[in-house]
N, C-alpha and C positions, 0 to 999 in steps of 0.2 A: 717812346714812340709806339711800342706795342700796346700800351695802355690806351692810346688814342684810337687805335684800330679796334680794340675790344669795345670801347665806348660806342664808336660809330656803327659797328656791326650789330650790337645789342639794341641800340637806338632804332636802327632801320627795321629790325625784325619785330620789335615790340610795337613800333609805329604801324606797320602793316597789319599785324595781328589785332591791334586795338581798333583799327579802322573796320575790320570785319566783325569784331565782338566788342562793342562799346562798354559792356558791363564789367570789364576787367578793372579791378580796383587798383589804385586809389584815385584814378583820374577824375571820375565823375564826382567823387566826394570833394576833391580839391576845387574842382570847377564850381560846384554849388556853394562852397564856403567862400571862395575868393570873388566870384562873380554872381552874386545872388540875383534872381529875377531877370536874367538875360538869356535864358535858354530859349524863350519864345522868339527872340530876334536872331540868334545864331543858328537855330535849327532850320531856318528858311533861307539863310545866306549861303549860296553855293561857292565853293572854292575847290578847284582841281577835281571836279567830278564827285565831290562829297560835300556835305554841309559843314559849316564852320564849327558847329557844336562837336561833331565827331572828330574833326581835325584837332581842335584844342585839347580834347581829352586824350587823343593819341599822342600829342606832343608832351603833355604832362606825364603820361605813363612812360613814354620813351625816355625822357630825361631822368626820371626817378629810377627806373630799372637799369638804365645804362650806367648811372652813377654808382649804383650798388654793385653792379658787375665789375666796373672799373676798380672800385675800392677793394673788392675781394681779390681781383687779379693782382693789383698793386701790392697788397699785403702778402699774398702768397709768393709772388716773385721776390719781394724784398726779403722775406724770411729765408728763402732758399738760396739767395744770391750772396749772403753775407761772406761766406768763406771763399767764394770763387773770385772775388775782386782783389784779394790780397796776393800780391806777387812779390817775389824776391828778385831784386835787380842788383847785379854785381857789375861795377864799372871799374875797369883797369885803365889807368892813364900812364903812358910811357913818356916821362919827361926828361929823358937823357938827351942832352944837347951835345953836339960835336964841336961847337964853337964857343968862344968865351962871350959873356954878356957884353952889351954895348957900354962904352964908357959913360960916366955920368956927365951931365951938361951943366 
C-alpha cells in the first residue's frame, strides 16, 4: 500500500513539473517515437488549460519516473523487511478433561 502512495506522489510531482518544463526527458523522445508527425495536431488541442502535446509528454514522464521510484522503494523495503516478518509463536493447549468421553454409538 505504501508503494502505491509513493507511485502516486511521484507521478503527481513529475506531471506538474513536466507541464512547466516540457523538455524533461524521456517524454518527448517517447512521444516522437510512438506518435510521429502528430505534434502539429496535439499542440493546438487544448485540454485542462494546456495543450495535449504537453499533457501527453507529462503523463509519459510521470508514469516512467513514478515506476522507477516505486521499484526502488519496493526493493529497498523488501530488503530491509526480511528479518522483521519472522515471528516465533508458542501455542499452549490445555486438554485436561474433567469428564469421561462420550460412549461410542
